[in-house]
C-alpha positions in Angstrom: -3.9 2.6 15.9 -4.1 4.5 12.7 -6.3 3.1 9.9 -6.3 4.8 6.5 -6.5 4.7 2.8 -3.8 5.6 0.3 -4.7 6.3 -3.3 -2.5 6.7 -6.4 -2.1 6.0 -10.0 0.5 4.1 -12.0 1.4 3.9 -15.7 0.8 0.5 -17.1 3.2 1.2 -20.0 6.1 1.9 -17.6 8.4 -1.1 -17.6 8.8 -0.9 -13.8 5.2 -1.8 -13.4 5.4 -4.9 -15.7 5.7 -7.1 -12.7 2.1 -6.3 -11.5 0.0 -9.2 -12.5 -2.5 -8.4 -15.4 -2.0 -4.7 -15.2 -2.7 -4.3 -18.9 -5.9 -6.4 -18.7 -7.9 -4.2 -16.3 -9.1 -1.7 -18.9 -9.4 0.8 -16.0 -7.1 3.6 -17.3 -8.1 7.1 -16.3 -8.0 10.2 -18.6 -4.2 10.3 -18.1 -3.9 6.7 -19.3 -2.9 5.5 -15.8 -4.4 2.8 -13.6 -5.7 4.1 -10.3 -5.6 2.1 -7.1 -6.7 2.3 -3.5 -4.9 0.6 -0.6 -6.0 0.4 3.0 -3.4 0.3 5.8 -3.3 -0.1 9.5 -0.4 1.3 11.7 -0.1 0.3 15.3 1.8 2.8 17.5 2.3 3.3 21.2 0.0 5.7 22.9 3.0 7.5 24.4 5.6 7.7 21.6 8.4 8.5 24.1 8.0 4.9 25.4 8.3 3.3 22.0 11.2 1.1 20.9 11.5 2.5 17.3 9.9 -0.5 15.6 7.0 0.2 13.2 4.3 -2.5 13.3 2.0 -2.5 10.3 -0.5 -4.6 8.4 -0.4 -5.0 4.7 -3.5 -6.4 2.9 -2.8 -8.2 -0.3 -5.8 -9.6 -2.2 -7.8 -9.5 1.0 -5.3 -11.3 3.2 -3.5 -9.4 5.9 0.1 -10.0 6.8 1.7 -8.5 9.9 5.2 -7.0 9.3 7.7 -5.0 11.4 10.5 -2.7 10.6 13.0 -0.8 12.7 14.8 2.6 12.2 
């Protein structure tokens, strides 16, 4: 299992980010005028990758609620 944190920044003025709820209400823009975020993730993988079936099993947390998802190659 791999547990980690991803960090990034997005531009609240970019129209592609308009679907993010209340992005303009946060008031948390950094010096570049972008909103920073941190996301935690969990990846579950086989101990021996050669015995894996090619499916990625991962957990996405959204507002504190985890949802298990899978995807294949």
